[in-house]
C-alpha positions as CSV (number, residue, x, y, z in Angstrom):
1,M,6.7,9.4,-6.6
2,L,7.8,6.7,-4.1
3,S,11.2,6.0,-5.6
4,N,13.2,8.3,-3.2
5,V,11.0,7.3,-0.2
6,T,11.6,3.6,-0.9
7,G,15.3,4.1,-1.2
8,H,15.6,5.9,2.1
9,F,13.3,3.3,3.7
10,R,15.5,0.4,2.5
11,D,18.7,2.2,3.8
12,I,17.1,2.4,7.3
13,I,16.1,-1.2,7.3
14,R,19.5,-2.3,6.1
15,S,21.0,-0.4,9.1
16,L,18.6,-2.2,11.4
17,E,19.8,-5.5,10.1
18,A,23.5,-4.6,10.0
19,E,25.7,-7.0,11.8
20,A,28.0,-4.3,13.1
21,P,26.0,-1.9,15.1
22,A,28.7,0.7,15.2
23,K,28.4,1.2,11.5
24,A,24.6,1.2,11.5
25,A,22.5,4.3,11.2
26,V,20.3,2.9,14.0
27,S,22.4,1.5,16.9
28,N,21.4,-1.0,19.5
29,D,21.8,1.7,22.2
30,S,19.1,3.8,20.6
31,W,16.6,1.0,20.3
32,P,13.9,0.8,23.0
33,K,14.2,-1.9,25.6
34,S,10.5,-2.6,25.3
35,T,10.9,-3.7,21.7
36,P,14.5,-5.0,21.3
37,R,16.1,-4.7,18.0
38,S,16.4,-8.5,17.9
39,A,12.6,-8.8,17.8
40,I,12.5,-7.3,14.3
41,R,11.5,-9.9,11.8
42,R,11.9,-9.9,8.0
43,Q,9.4,-12.2,6.5
44,T,8.8,-13.4,2.9
45,Y,5.3,-14.3,2.0
46,K,3.9,-16.1,-1.1
47,A,1.0,-14.6,-3.0
48,G,-2.3,-15.4,-1.2
49,T,-0.7,-15.7,2.2
50,T,-2.2,-14.1,5.3
51,I,0.3,-11.7,6.9
52,S,-2.0,-10.6,9.7
53,D,-5.5,-12.0,10.5
54,G,-6.7,-8.8,12.3
55,D,-6.2,-10.2,15.8
56,E,-6.2,-7.2,18.1
57,K,-4.1,-9.1,20.6
58,K,-1.1,-9.1,18.2
59,P,-0.2,-5.5,17.6
60,A,2.6,-4.7,15.2
61,I,3.9,-2.2,12.7
62,L,4.5,-3.7,9.2
63,L,7.0,-2.1,6.8
64,V,6.4,-3.3,3.3
65,M,9.8,-3.8,1.5
66,S,8.5,-5.3,-1.7
67,G,5.4,-6.7,-3.3
68,W,1.7,-5.9,-3.1
69,V,-0.3,-6.2,0.2
70,A,-4.0,-5.7,0.7
71,S,-5.3,-4.3,4.0
72,C,-8.9,-5.6,4.6
73,K,-11.8,-5.5,7.0
74,M,-13.5,-8.8,7.2
75,L,-17.3,-8.9,7.7
76,N,-19.2,-11.5,9.7
77,N,-20.8,-12.8,6.5
78,G,-17.4,-13.6,5.0
79,M,-17.3,-10.5,2.7
80,R,-14.4,-8.1,2.8
81,T,-13.6,-4.5,2.1
82,V,-10.2,-3.7,0.8
83,L,-9.1,-0.5,2.6
84,D,-5.8,0.1,0.9
85,F,-3.2,-1.6,-1.3
86,S,0.2,-1.2,0.2
87,L,3.4,-1.2,-1.9
88,A,7.1,-0.9,-1.2
89,G,7.8,1.8,1.3
90,D,4.3,1.7,2.9
91,V,3.4,1.2,6.6
92,I,0.6,-1.0,8.0
93,M,-0.5,-1.0,11.6
94,T,-2.2,-4.2,12.9
95,G,-3.8,-4.9,16.2
96,W,-6.4,-2.5,17.5
97,T,-7.5,-1.5,13.9
98,R,-8.4,-5.2,13.4
99,E,-7.3,-5.1,9.8
100,A,-6.3,-8.2,8.0
101,A,-3.3,-8.0,5.7
102,T,-2.8,-10.4,2.8
103,A,0.0,-10.7,0.3
104,L,-1.4,-10.3,-3.3
105,S,2.0,-11.0,-4.8
106,P,5.2,-12.4,-3.4
107,A,6.0,-9.8,-0.6
108,V,8.8,-9.0,1.8
109,V,7.6,-7.4,5.1
110,V,9.6,-6.2,8.1
111,E,7.6,-6.6,11.3
112,L,8.1,-4.4,14.4
113,P,6.1,-6.3,17.1
114,G,4.6,-5.0,20.3
115,P,2.6,-1.9,21.3
116,T,2.3,0.6,18.5
117,F,1.5,4.0,19.8
118,E,3.2,3.3,23.2
119,G,6.5,2.4,21.5
120,L,6.3,4.7,18.5
121,L,7.9,7.8,20.1
122,S,10.6,5.7,21.8
123,Y,11.8,4.3,18.5
124,P,15.0,5.7,17.0
125,Q,14.2,8.9,15.0
126,P,14.8,7.4,11.5
127,I,12.3,4.6,12.3
128,S,9.7,7.0,13.9
129,E,9.9,9.3,10.8
130,I,9.4,6.4,8.4
131,I,6.3,5.2,10.4
132,L,4.8,8.7,10.9
133,K,5.2,9.7,7.3
134,G,3.9,6.3,6.1
135,L,0.8,6.7,8.2
136,A,0.3,10.2,7.0
137,R,0.4,9.0,3.4
138,R,-1.9,6.1,4.2
139,Y,-4.4,8.5,5.8
140,A,-4.5,10.6,2.7
141,R,-5.1,7.6,0.5
142,L,-7.9,6.3,2.8
143,A,-9.6,9.8,2.8
144,E,-9.6,9.8,-1.0
145,H,-10.9,6.2,-1.1
146,V,-13.9,7.3,1.0
147,V,-14.6,10.1,-1.6
148,N,-14.1,7.6,-4.4
149,I,-16.8,5.1,-3.1
150,G,-19.1,7.8,-1.7
151,R,-19.2,10.3,-4.5
152,R,-17.8,8.9,-7.8
153,G,-19.5,6.5,-10.2
154,A,-18.2,3.1,-10.8
155,V,-16.3,4.1,-14.0
156,E,-14.8,7.2,-12.4
157,R,-13.7,5.4,-9.2
158,T,-12.1,2.6,-11.2
159,A,-10.2,5.0,-13.4
160,H,-9.2,6.9,-10.3
161,L,-7.8,3.9,-8.5
162,L,-5.8,2.8,-11.6
163,L,-4.3,6.2,-12.0
164,E,-3.4,6.2,-8.3
165,L,-1.6,2.9,-8.6
166,A,0.2,4.1,-11.7
167,Y,1.4,7.2,-9.9
168,R,2.5,5.4,-6.8
169,I,4.7,2.9,-8.6
170,N,6.0,5.6,-10.9
171,A,4.8,3.8,-14.1
172,R,6.6,4.9,-17.3
173,E,5.4,5.4,-20.8
174,K,6.5,2.8,-23.4
175,D,5.3,2.4,-27.0
176,G,2.6,5.0,-26.5
177,A,1.1,3.7,-23.3
178,I,1.8,3.9,-19.6
179,G,2.0,0.3,-18.4
180,F,2.7,-1.6,-15.2
181,A,2.3,-5.1,-13.8
182,C,-0.6,-5.4,-11.5
183,P,-1.5,-8.6,-9.5
184,L,-5.0,-7.5,-8.6
185,T,-7.9,-9.6,-9.6
186,Q,-11.3,-8.3,-10.5
187,A,-12.5,-9.5,-7.1
188,D,-9.7,-7.4,-5.4
189,L,-10.7,-4.3,-7.4
190,G,-14.4,-4.9,-6.6
191,D,-13.7,-5.2,-2.9
192,A,-11.7,-1.9,-3.0
193,L,-14.2,-0.1,-5.2
194,G,-17.4,-1.3,-3.5
195,I,-18.8,-3.0,-6.6
196,S,-19.1,-6.7,-7.7
197,A,-16.5,-8.5,-9.8
198,V,-19.1,-8.7,-12.6
199,H,-19.5,-4.9,-12.5
200,V,-15.7,-4.4,-12.5
201,N,-15.6,-6.5,-15.7
202,R,-18.2,-4.3,-17.3
203,V,-16.4,-1.1,-16.2
204,L,-13.0,-2.3,-17.5
205,K,-14.7,-3.2,-20.8
206,E,-16.2,0.3,-21.0
207,L,-12.8,1.9,-20.3
208,R,-11.1,-0.3,-22.9
209,E,-13.6,0.4,-25.6
210,G,-13.4,4.1,-24.8
211,G,-9.7,4.0,-25.6
212,F,-8.6,4.9,-22.1
213,V,-7.1,1.9,-20.5
214,S,-6.9,-1.9,-20.6
215,F,-6.2,-4.4,-17.9
216,R,-5.4,-7.8,-19.2
217,G,-3.1,-10.6,-18.2
218,G,-1.9,-8.9,-15.1
219,V,-0.9,-5.7,-17.0
220,V,-2.5,-2.3,-16.9
221,E,-2.0,-0.1,-19.9
222,I,-3.1,3.5,-20.0
223,Y,-3.5,4.8,-23.5
224,D,-5.1,8.2,-22.9
225,Q,-3.7,9.5,-19.6
226,Q,-5.1,13.0,-20.0
227,G,-8.6,11.7,-20.9
228,L,-8.5,9.3,-18.0
229,V,-7.4,12.1,-15.6
230,K,-10.3,14.3,-16.7
231,L,-12.8,11.4,-16.5
232,A,-11.7,10.6,-12.9
233,S,-11.1,14.1,-11.8
234,F,-7.7,12.8,-10.6
235,D,-5.4,15.2,-8.7
236,P,-2.3,13.4,-7.4
237,S,-1.5,16.0,-4.8
238,Y,-3.0,13.8,-2.1
239,L,-0.2,11.3,-2.7
240,E,2.6,13.9,-2.1
241,L,3.6,14.4,1.5
242,R,4.4,18.1,1.6
243,T,6.6,19.5,4.4
244,V,5.5,23.2,4.0
């Protein structure tokens, strides 16, 4: 789960923002001159706000502190593909990847501007570790998303994504169901799953009528976790960053 990861993540960010560098885990002396510590920005975004428009001339590393953020590729015809949903503790790279990032809920993001790969190894070790581990987790999610779209049917891929989100936010069981608040629209789901919003509606209805899961009023409720896991062939091991 992401709870411990997020806690460590926030401790490091607090140290970056500490007024007394001598007490901070990351001192001014350890920060690269190419990206001064003073250049770090904490931004709060409203839902629907563009965080990054995919401009390759503005590279940055984004550390998501809270909220939901969608990383997207925009097509020339105005359509989009959602590559990943980033939550608290996740890392997003902008610039050469030409990904747009949009806040799907109120979100707090810390931005480390400037060259990414060039500056990465010169960052203080705690920051470099956060970024590298965040990118490794993101790569694992993206690989699974490719399998989802390429080899699973619409029902299975929808079930798989909902289980992934529940696992990542450490959703708990209450009153016989595993529930969590989810700001995603059917259009967001469709753009992430490679199907239309109308098709998403039909799939959610099928899952609801099958007694597996419901998604209404911004709340996901999983009634039959074991059945849903079997239906989606869901193995959460790709979400766990193992060190051995």
